[in-house]
Structure formats: C-alpha cells, structure tokens
C-alpha positions as CSV (number, residue, x, y, z in Angstrom):
1,M,219.0,-0.5,99.4
2,K,217.8,0.2,96.0
3,G,214.4,-0.4,97.5
4,L,215.2,1.5,100.1
5,L,216.7,4.6,97.7
6,A,213.0,4.6,95.8
7,S,210.8,4.1,98.8
8,Y,212.6,7.3,100.3
9,T,212.2,9.3,97.1
10,F,209.1,8.2,96.5
11,E,207.9,9.6,99.7
12,H,209.6,13.3,99.1
13,M,207.5,13.0,96.0
14,E,204.5,12.3,97.3
15,I,205.2,15.5,100.1
16,A,205.9,18.0,97.5
17,S,202.4,16.4,95.7
18,Y,200.8,17.2,98.8
19,T,201.9,20.6,99.6
20,I,200.9,21.3,96.1
21,L,197.3,20.2,96.4
22,I,197.2,22.2,99.4
23,A,198.1,25.0,98.4
24,A,195.7,24.6,95.1
25,A,193.2,24.2,97.2
26,N,193.6,27.5,99.5
27,S,193.6,28.9,96.8
28,V,190.3,28.3,95.2
29,G,188.7,28.3,98.6
30,E,188.7,24.4,99.1
31,A,189.5,24.1,102.6
32,E,188.2,20.5,103.5
33,I,190.3,19.2,100.4
34,A,193.2,21.3,102.2
35,R,192.3,19.4,105.6
36,V,192.6,15.7,103.6
37,C,195.5,16.3,101.8
38,E,197.3,17.9,105.4
39,Q,196.2,14.3,107.1
40,N,198.1,13.0,104.7
41,L,201.2,14.7,104.2
42,R,201.7,14.1,108.0
43,E,201.5,11.0,107.0
44,E,203.9,11.1,104.3
45,E,206.4,13.0,106.3
46,A,206.1,10.6,109.3
47,M,207.3,7.2,106.9
48,A,209.8,9.9,105.5
49,E,211.4,10.6,108.7
50,W,211.1,7.0,109.5
51,L,212.7,5.9,106.4
52,E,215.8,8.3,106.5
53,S,216.2,7.6,111.0
54,N,216.7,4.1,109.7
55,L,219.2,4.3,106.8
56,P,222.2,3.9,108.8
57,Q,220.4,0.4,110.2
58,V,219.3,-1.2,107.0
59,T,223.1,-0.3,104.8
60,Q,224.7,-2.0,108.1
61,T,222.5,-5.1,108.0
62,F,222.9,-4.6,104.3
63,L,226.6,-4.9,104.7
64,T,226.6,-7.6,107.2
65,R,224.5,-9.9,105.2
66,A,226.5,-9.2,101.9
67,E,229.9,-10.1,103.9
68,A,228.4,-13.3,105.2
69,D,227.4,-14.0,101.6
70,S,230.6,-13.1,100.0
71,D,232.3,-15.4,102.8
72,S,230.1,-18.3,102.7
73,A,230.8,-18.4,98.5
74,K,234.4,-18.4,98.8
75,R,234.4,-21.6,101.0
C-alpha cells in the first residue's frame, strides 16, 4: 500500500514538473521541447489515471491477503 501511495504521489509530481517545463519552454520559444514535454505529460497523466482507477481494487486485494495471512497465523 505504501508503494502504491508513493507511485501515485510521484506521478503527480511528474505531472506538475512537466507542466512547469511546458510553460517554461513556451515562454522562451522552444516549441520542440514543449512538444516532447507535452507527450511525456500525457503519459504521466495516463499512468496517474490508471493508478487512481486501480486504488480500490489493489486496496481490497491487500486487505484480503492481510486477513488470510492473519487467519493462517492464528491456526
């Protein structure tokens, strides 16, 4: 769960970073750099969206496994 949280957080840091880089590149007339950063930004947004949509399922899987491990330890 900590890894999932860290990944989700990191994706949003990357999204913010690419957004800043795009603004800076556009500000100084570097259209090609902005274009590449926009492509990377779309990839990071897609990964963040995938992570977000899978948070409930991963959480449930974690809880189910933790419960099973707890039940096994009690036997």
